[in-house]
DSSP file (Angstrom, degrees, kcal/mol; ACC not computed):
  #  RESIDUE AA STRUCTURE BP1 BP2  ACC     N-H-->O    O-->H-N    N-H-->O    O-->H-N    TCO  KAPPA ALPHA  PHI   PSI    X-CA   Y-CA   Z-CA
    1    1 A M              0   0    0      0, 0.0     2,-0.1     0, 0.0     0, 0.0   0.000 360.0 360.0 360.0 141.8  -12.0  -45.3    1.6
    2    2 A N     >  -     0   0    0      1,-0.1     4,-2.0     4,-0.0     5,-0.2  -0.416 360.0-107.9 -82.7 163.5  -15.1  -45.9    3.6
    3    3 A K  H  > S+     0   0    0      1,-0.2     4,-2.5     2,-0.2     5,-0.2   0.842 113.0  54.6 -62.6 -40.7  -17.4  -43.1    4.6
    4    4 A P  H  > S+     0   0    0      0, 0.0     4,-2.2     0, 0.0    -1,-0.2   0.923 112.4  44.3 -62.8 -43.0  -16.6  -43.0    8.3
    5    5 A R  H  > S+     0   0    0      2,-0.2     4,-2.5     1,-0.2    -2,-0.2   0.898 112.0  51.7 -67.2 -36.8  -13.0  -42.5    7.7
    6    6 A L  H  X S+     0   0    0     -4,-2.0     4,-2.3     2,-0.2    -1,-0.2   0.910 110.9  48.6 -65.6 -42.5  -13.5  -40.0    5.0
    7    7 A A  H  X S+     0   0    0     -4,-2.5     4,-2.4     2,-0.2    -1,-0.2   0.896 110.7  50.9 -61.8 -41.4  -15.8  -38.0    7.4
    8    8 A E  H  X S+     0   0    0     -4,-2.2     4,-2.4     2,-0.2    -2,-0.2   0.928 112.5  46.7 -60.1 -46.3  -13.2  -38.2   10.1
    9    9 A R  H  X S+     0   0    0     -4,-2.5     4,-2.7     1,-0.2    -2,-0.2   0.900 110.3  52.1 -66.7 -38.1  -10.6  -36.9    7.8
   10   10 A R  H  X S+     0   0    0     -4,-2.3     4,-2.3     2,-0.2    -1,-0.2   0.909 110.8  47.3 -64.6 -43.5  -12.8  -34.2    6.5
   11   11 A E  H  X S+     0   0    0     -4,-2.4     4,-2.2     2,-0.2    -2,-0.2   0.894 111.7  51.4 -66.1 -37.5  -13.5  -33.0   10.0
   12   12 A R  H  X S+     0   0    0     -4,-2.4     4,-2.4     2,-0.2    -2,-0.2   0.929 111.3  47.5 -60.9 -47.7   -9.7  -33.2   10.9
   13   13 A L  H  X S+     0   0    0     -4,-2.7     4,-2.8     2,-0.2    -2,-0.2   0.903 110.5  51.6 -63.0 -40.9   -8.9  -31.1    7.8
   14   14 A I  H  X S+     0   0    0     -4,-2.3     4,-1.9     2,-0.2    -2,-0.2   0.895 111.4  47.5 -64.2 -40.4  -11.6  -28.5    8.6
   15   15 A A  H  X S+     0   0    0     -4,-2.2     4,-2.4     2,-0.2    -1,-0.2   0.903 112.1  49.8 -63.5 -41.4  -10.3  -28.1   12.1
   16   16 A Q  H  X S+     0   0    0     -4,-2.4     4,-2.1     1,-0.2    -2,-0.2   0.919 109.8  50.8 -64.7 -42.6   -6.7  -27.8   10.8
   17   17 A A  H  X S+     0   0    0     -4,-2.8     4,-2.3     2,-0.2    -1,-0.2   0.902 109.6  50.7 -61.1 -40.7   -7.8  -25.2    8.3
   18   18 A A  H  X S+     0   0    0     -4,-1.9     4,-1.9     1,-0.2    -2,-0.2   0.916 111.4  48.6 -65.3 -41.6   -9.6  -23.2   11.1
   19   19 A A  H  X S+     0   0    0     -4,-2.4     4,-2.1     1,-0.2    -1,-0.2   0.857 110.3  50.2 -66.0 -35.1   -6.5  -23.3   13.2
   20   20 A Q  H  X S+     0   0    0     -4,-2.1     4,-2.6     2,-0.2    -2,-0.2   0.870 109.7  51.6 -69.3 -37.0   -4.3  -22.2   10.3
   21   21 A R  H  X S+     0   0    0     -4,-2.3     4,-2.4     2,-0.2    -2,-0.2   0.894 109.9  48.6 -66.1 -39.2   -6.7  -19.3    9.6
   22   22 A T  H  X S+     0   0    0     -4,-1.9     4,-2.0     2,-0.2    -2,-0.2   0.903 112.7  48.4 -68.7 -40.8   -6.6  -18.1   13.3
   23   23 A T  H  X S+     0   0    0     -4,-2.1     4,-2.3     2,-0.2    -2,-0.2   0.940 112.8  48.3 -60.3 -46.5   -2.7  -18.3   13.3
   24   24 A L  H  X S+     0   0    0     -4,-2.6     4,-2.3     1,-0.2    -2,-0.2   0.901 109.2  52.1 -65.4 -38.8   -2.5  -16.4   10.1
   25   25 A A  H  X S+     0   0    0     -4,-2.4     4,-1.6     1,-0.2    -1,-0.2   0.917 110.9  49.0 -60.0 -41.3   -4.9  -13.7   11.4
   26   26 A Q  H  < S+     0   0    0     -4,-2.0    -2,-0.2     1,-0.2    -1,-0.2   0.903 111.8  47.9 -65.3 -41.2   -2.7  -13.3   14.5
   27   27 A C  H  < S+     0   0    0     -4,-2.3    -1,-0.2     1,-0.2    -2,-0.2   0.826 113.8  47.1 -73.1 -29.9    0.4  -13.0   12.5
   28   28 A I  H >< S+     0   0    0     -4,-2.3     3,-2.2    -5,-0.2     4,-0.4   0.746  88.3  86.3 -78.0 -24.2   -1.0  -10.5   10.2
   29   29 A E  G >< S+     0   0    0     -4,-1.6     3,-1.7     1,-0.3     4,-0.5   0.827  83.9  55.4 -52.3 -44.2   -2.6   -8.3   12.7
   30   30 A P  G 3  S+     0   0    0      0, 0.0    -1,-0.3     0, 0.0    -2,-0.1   0.728 109.6  48.7 -60.7 -19.4    0.5   -6.1   13.4
   31   31 A W  G <> S+     0   0    0     -3,-2.2     4,-2.1    -4,-0.2     5,-0.3   0.454  85.0  91.8 -98.4  -1.1    0.7   -5.3    9.7
   32   32 A R  H <> S+     0   0    0     -3,-1.7     4,-2.2    -4,-0.4     5,-0.2   0.956  90.0  41.4 -60.1 -52.7   -3.0   -4.4    9.2
   33   33 A V  H  > S+     0   0    0     -4,-0.5     4,-2.2     1,-0.2     5,-0.2   0.964 117.4  46.3 -64.3 -53.9   -2.5   -0.6    9.9
   34   34 A P  H  > S+     0   0    0      0, 0.0     4,-2.2     0, 0.0    -1,-0.2   0.878 114.6  48.6 -60.6 -33.3    0.8   -0.2    7.9
   35   35 A L  H  X S+     0   0    0     -4,-2.1     4,-2.5     2,-0.2    -2,-0.2   0.884 108.9  53.1 -72.6 -37.2   -0.7   -2.2    5.0
   36   36 A A  H  X S+     0   0    0     -4,-2.2     4,-1.9    -5,-0.3    -1,-0.2   0.866 109.9  47.8 -64.4 -35.7   -3.8   -0.1    5.0
   37   37 A R  H  X S+     0   0    0     -4,-2.2     4,-3.1     2,-0.2    -2,-0.2   0.926 110.0  51.7 -71.3 -42.5   -1.7    3.1    4.8
   38   38 A V  H  X S+     0   0    0     -4,-2.2     4,-2.5    -5,-0.2     5,-0.2   0.923 109.9  51.1 -59.5 -41.0    0.3    1.7    1.9
   39   39 A D  H  X S+     0   0    0     -4,-2.5     4,-2.4     2,-0.2    -1,-0.2   0.910 109.5  49.3 -61.1 -40.5   -3.0    0.9    0.2
   40   40 A Q  H  X S+     0   0    0     -4,-1.9     4,-2.4     1,-0.2    -2,-0.2   0.940 111.2  50.1 -65.6 -44.2   -4.2    4.5    0.7
   41   41 A G  H  X S+     0   0    0     -4,-3.1     4,-2.4     1,-0.2    -2,-0.2   0.906 110.0  49.7 -64.0 -36.5   -1.0    5.8   -0.7
   42   42 A L  H  X S+     0   0    0     -4,-2.5     4,-2.7     2,-0.2    -1,-0.2   0.913 110.8  50.2 -62.2 -44.7   -1.3    3.6   -3.8
   43   43 A N  H  X S+     0   0    0     -4,-2.4     4,-2.1     1,-0.2    -1,-0.2   0.883 109.7  50.8 -62.3 -37.4   -4.8    4.8   -4.3
   44   44 A L  H  X S+     0   0    0     -4,-2.4     4,-2.3     2,-0.2    -2,-0.2   0.917 110.5  49.4 -62.9 -48.4   -3.6    8.4   -4.0
   45   45 A L  H  X S+     0   0    0     -4,-2.4     4,-2.5     1,-0.2    -2,-0.2   0.909 109.9  51.3 -58.9 -44.0   -0.8    7.7   -6.6
   46   46 A R  H  X S+     0   0    0     -4,-2.7     4,-2.0     1,-0.2    -1,-0.2   0.901 110.1  49.2 -60.2 -42.1   -3.3    6.1   -8.9
   47   47 A A  H  X S+     0   0    0     -4,-2.1     4,-1.5     1,-0.2    -1,-0.2   0.876 111.5  48.5 -65.7 -35.4   -5.6    9.2   -8.6
   48   48 A V  H  < S+     0   0    0     -4,-2.3     6,-0.2     2,-0.2     7,-0.2   0.875 109.2  53.6 -69.2 -37.0   -2.8   11.5   -9.3
   49   49 A K  H  < S+     0   0    0     -4,-2.5    -2,-0.2     1,-0.2    -1,-0.2   0.869 110.1  47.5 -62.8 -36.7   -1.8    9.4  -12.3
   50   50 A R  H  < S+     0   0    0     -4,-2.0    -1,-0.2     1,-0.3    -2,-0.2   0.829 124.2  32.5 -75.3 -29.7   -5.3    9.7  -13.6
   51   51 A H    ><  +     0   0    0     -4,-1.5     3,-1.9    -5,-0.2     4,-0.3  -0.670  64.9 170.8-131.3  78.2   -5.4   13.5  -13.0
   52   52 A P  T >> S+     0   0    0      0, 0.0     3,-1.3     0, 0.0     4,-1.0   0.703  72.4  72.7 -59.8 -22.2   -1.9   14.9  -13.5
   53   53 A A  H 3> S+     0   0    0      1,-0.3     4,-2.4     2,-0.2     5,-0.2   0.753  81.9  71.7 -67.5 -22.4   -3.2   18.5  -13.3
   54   54 A W  H <> S+     0   0    0     -3,-1.9     4,-3.2    -6,-0.2    -1,-0.3   0.839  92.4  57.2 -61.0 -32.5   -3.7   17.9   -9.5
   55   55 A I  H <> S+     0   0    0     -3,-1.3     4,-2.9    -4,-0.3     5,-0.2   0.951 108.6  45.6 -64.3 -48.2    0.2   18.1   -9.2
   56   56 A V  H  X S+     0   0    0     -4,-1.0     4,-2.5     1,-0.2    -2,-0.2   0.937 113.5  48.9 -61.8 -41.2    0.3   21.5  -10.8
   57   57 A G  H  X S+     0   0    0     -4,-2.4     4,-3.0     1,-0.2     5,-0.2   0.925 111.8  49.2 -64.8 -43.0   -2.6   22.7   -8.7
   58   58 A G  H  X S+     0   0    0     -4,-3.2     4,-2.4     1,-0.2    -1,-0.2   0.890 111.8  47.7 -62.6 -38.3   -1.0   21.4   -5.5
   59   59 A V  H  X S+     0   0    0     -4,-2.9     4,-2.3     2,-0.2    -1,-0.2   0.897 112.5  49.9 -68.6 -36.3    2.4   23.0   -6.3
   60   60 A A  H  X S+     0   0    0     -4,-2.5     4,-2.1    -5,-0.2    -2,-0.2   0.925 113.1  46.3 -65.3 -43.6    0.5   26.3   -7.1
   61   61 A L  H  X S+     0   0    0     -4,-3.0     4,-2.1     1,-0.2    -2,-0.2   0.921 112.0  50.7 -67.1 -39.1   -1.4   26.1   -3.8
   62   62 A F  H  X S+     0   0    0     -4,-2.4     4,-2.4    -5,-0.2    -1,-0.2   0.903 109.0  52.1 -60.6 -42.1    1.8   25.3   -2.0
   63   63 A A  H  < S+     0   0    0     -4,-2.3    -1,-0.2     1,-0.2    -2,-0.2   0.863 110.5  48.7 -64.6 -36.7    3.6   28.3   -3.6
   64   64 A L  H  < S+     0   0    0     -4,-2.1    -1,-0.2     1,-0.2    -2,-0.2   0.882 115.0  43.5 -69.9 -37.3    0.8   30.6   -2.5
   65   65 A L  H  < S+     0   0    0     -4,-2.1    -2,-0.2     1,-0.2    -1,-0.2   0.874 132.2  14.4 -77.3 -37.0    0.8   29.3    1.1
   66   66 A R    >X  +     0   0    0     -4,-2.4     3,-0.8    -5,-0.2     4,-0.7  -0.598  63.0 163.8-141.9  72.1    4.6   29.2    1.7
   67   67 A P  T 34 S+     0   0    0      0, 0.0     4,-0.5     0, 0.0     3,-0.4   0.799  74.4  60.9 -70.3 -23.5    6.4   31.1   -0.9
   68   68 A A  T 34 S+     0   0    0      1,-0.2     4,-0.3     2,-0.1     3,-0.1   0.771 111.3  39.1 -73.3 -22.1    9.7   31.3    1.2
   69   69 A R  T <> S+     0   0    0     -3,-0.8     4,-1.9     1,-0.1    -1,-0.2   0.477  87.9  94.2-107.4  -1.7   10.0   27.5    1.3
   70   70 A V  H  X S+     0   0    0     -4,-0.7     4,-2.7    -3,-0.4     5,-0.2   0.922  82.4  54.4 -57.3 -46.3    9.0   26.6   -2.2
   71   71 A G  H  > S+     0   0    0     -4,-0.5     4,-2.0     1,-0.2    -1,-0.2   0.901 109.1  48.5 -58.2 -42.3   12.5   26.5   -3.6
   72   72 A K  H  > S+     0   0    0     -4,-0.3     4,-1.9     1,-0.2    -1,-0.2   0.939 114.8  44.1 -62.5 -46.8   13.6   24.0   -0.9
   73   73 A W  H  X S+     0   0    0     -4,-1.9     4,-2.3     1,-0.2    -2,-0.2   0.806 110.8  54.3 -69.1 -32.9   10.6   21.7   -1.5
   74   74 A L  H  X S+     0   0    0     -4,-2.7     4,-2.4    -5,-0.2    -1,-0.2   0.903 108.6  49.4 -70.0 -39.0   10.9   22.0   -5.3
   75   75 A R  H  X S+     0   0    0     -4,-2.0     4,-2.7    -5,-0.2    -2,-0.2   0.921 111.7  49.1 -63.9 -45.0   14.6   20.9   -5.1
   76   76 A R  H  X S+     0   0    0     -4,-1.9     4,-2.5     1,-0.2    -2,-0.2   0.922 111.9  48.9 -61.3 -42.8   13.6   17.9   -2.9
   77   77 A G  H  X S+     0   0    0     -4,-2.3     4,-2.3     2,-0.2    -2,-0.2   0.898 110.7  49.9 -61.7 -42.2   10.9   17.0   -5.4
   78   78 A W  H  X S+     0   0    0     -4,-2.4     4,-2.3     1,-0.2    -1,-0.2   0.882 111.3  48.1 -68.7 -38.9   13.3   17.2   -8.2
   79   79 A V  H  X S+     0   0    0     -4,-2.7     4,-2.6     2,-0.2    -1,-0.2   0.931 113.0  49.3 -66.2 -42.6   15.8   15.0   -6.5
   80   80 A A  H  X S+     0   0    0     -4,-2.5     4,-2.5     1,-0.2    -2,-0.2   0.883 110.5  49.6 -63.1 -39.6   13.1   12.5   -5.6
   81   81 A W  H  X S+     0   0    0     -4,-2.3     4,-2.6     2,-0.2    -1,-0.2   0.926 111.0  49.6 -63.8 -45.7   11.8   12.4   -9.2
   82   82 A R  H  X S+     0   0    0     -4,-2.3     4,-2.9     2,-0.2     5,-0.2   0.909 111.6  49.3 -60.6 -44.3   15.3   11.9  -10.5
   83   83 A V  H  X S+     0   0    0     -4,-2.6     4,-2.4     1,-0.2    -2,-0.2   0.940 113.0  46.3 -63.3 -44.8   15.9    9.0   -8.0
   84   84 A I  H  X S+     0   0    0     -4,-2.5     4,-1.9     2,-0.2    -1,-0.2   0.905 111.7  51.1 -61.9 -40.9   12.7    7.3   -8.9
   85   85 A H  H  <>S+     0   0    0     -4,-2.6     5,-2.5     1,-0.2     4,-0.4   0.929 112.7  46.8 -60.9 -46.1   13.4    7.8  -12.7
   86   86 A K  H ><5S+     0   0    0     -4,-2.9     3,-1.3     4,-0.2    -2,-0.2   0.901 110.4  52.2 -64.9 -40.9   16.9    6.2  -12.3
   87   87 A L  H 3<5S+     0   0    0     -4,-2.4    -1,-0.2     1,-0.3    -2,-0.2   0.851 106.6  53.8 -66.7 -30.9   15.5    3.3  -10.2
   88   88 A R  T 3<5S-     0   0    0     -4,-1.9    -1,-0.3    -5,-0.2    -2,-0.2   0.603 124.3-106.2 -78.7  -7.0   12.9    2.6  -12.9
   89   89 A G  T < 5       0   0    0     -3,-1.3    -3,-0.2    -4,-0.4    -2,-0.1   0.640 360.0 360.0  96.8  18.0   15.7    2.4  -15.4
   90   90 A G      <       0   0    0     -5,-2.5    -4,-0.2    -6,-0.2    -3,-0.1   0.448 360.0 360.0 -95.2 360.0   15.2    5.6  -17.2
């Protein structure tokens, strides 16, 4: 290929890539906030996994703040844990 044709093709590909980036950015925009929340949730799960004592502390704090509702929330937590455990194949 000669240099002028190569330069034209390069410019065309650069313009096409820029248009694709713009289109992709527009398509992803509605997902930006939900994905950010998912990312925050995953970071929280990783932190809890590194520090499992936080779970005990959280449950204790919860028990101190709302003793009448602790049983209901513990049952929900137990059910959620069992469901997750079964989904993981345990």
